[in-house]
N, C-alpha and C positions, 0 to 999 in steps of 0.2 A: 554544691556551689554553682552559681550561674557563670556562664562563659561570657564575661563582659570585658571589653577593651577599656581598661582604666588609664591607658597611656594617652588616649585621645584628649586633646586640649578642650577644656570647657570654656566657652565664652559665656559671659554673664547674661542672665535673663532679667527682664524688668521685675520689680516686686509686684505682687498681685494687685495692689492698689493702683499701680501705674500701667498695668497691662491693658491693652485696648481689646475689648470683646468684639465679637462679630457684629456687624451692623449693616445697614442698607448698602453702604459703599462696597461691601464684599459679595454682593449678589452674583456677579459674573464669576468671581473666583470660586464660589461654592458650586455653581452650576458646572464649571469646568472640572472641579474635583469630583463631584458626583458622577460625571460622565466617565472619568478615568477609572474610578472605583467600579462602576457598573461594567465597563469594558473588560475588566480583569476579574469579574465575579466576586468582588470584595465589598459590596454595599452593606452586607450584614456581618462583616468581619472587622472593618476599620471605620473610624470616625475622626472627629477633631477634638483636641483639647487646647485650652488656652495655656501656652507656655509661659511660666512665671516661676519666680523663686520666693519662698517664704524665709529661707535662710541659706547660707552657703554650704556646699558639700565639698569635702576634701576629694582629691582624685581617686582615693581608694575607698570611697563611700558611695552608697546608692540608697535611694529612698525605696522602702519596701512597704507593701500594703498587705494587711491581714484582715480577716473578717471574722465576725462572730454571728453566725447564722441565727442562733437562738435569740439574740437581742437586735438582730438586723442592723449592725453597725460595721463600719469600716475603720481601720486604724492604719496610720502611716507613721513609720519611724525610720531613722537612719541606721544602717548596718554597714559593717565592713564587707566589701565585695568578696573577699576570700573566706569569710566566715558565715555568710548568710545561708539559710536553709531554703530560701526562695529561689526557684529555678526557672520561672517563666516570666519573660519580659511582658509588660502590659502597656507601657508607654515608651515612645521613641521620639527622638528629635532628629529631623533630617539635617544633613550636612551639605553644604554646597559641593557640587561635583569636583571642584578644584581641590578640596581637602581630601577627597577619596580617590583622586586620579581619574583618568579618562573613563567614562562609562560607569564608574563607581558601583561595583558590585557590593552587596550588603557587607561582606567581610572586608571590603576595602575602605570602610569608613563612610558609607553613604548615609548611615544613621548612627545615632548614639542612644543607648538605652537610658531612659530617665527613671523608670520605676519597674520593680519586679513585684509579682504576687504569686500566690500559690492556691491550689484547690484545697489544700489542707487548712484546718482551722488552727492557726499558730498565734492567736491573740495572746498577749501577755497574761499569764496566770491560767491559761487553758491548755498548756502543752501536755499535761499529764492526765487530763480528764478522761475518764473511761479506761484507765490503765488497771483498775482493780480487778 
């Protein structure tokens, strides 16, 4: 099971259709973000994703991603936090420092895990493949 703070309040995100993608107006923001990532040696570790919802998640649920390397596909599904076999967070949402306290260390709520994934192939129907 992943160590996820499920007690953190979730504020709603816009639906995908309503979420505003990066555009020319974000050029300065992107330059600043690239500079921060470069300064910390994280340019090849982190990037951006468009925060959005396709459907609501309960406080005890998390979106998990699995992959099928053979068919080169990704799958996302909702799982209960306390029952998931996925253990590595792959997407995070930053929280305002006020929510995490002064200085907001990671375990103080500076971010919220949005999605988990695994290096194991756990796609539905493939769990027992190769067990013979």
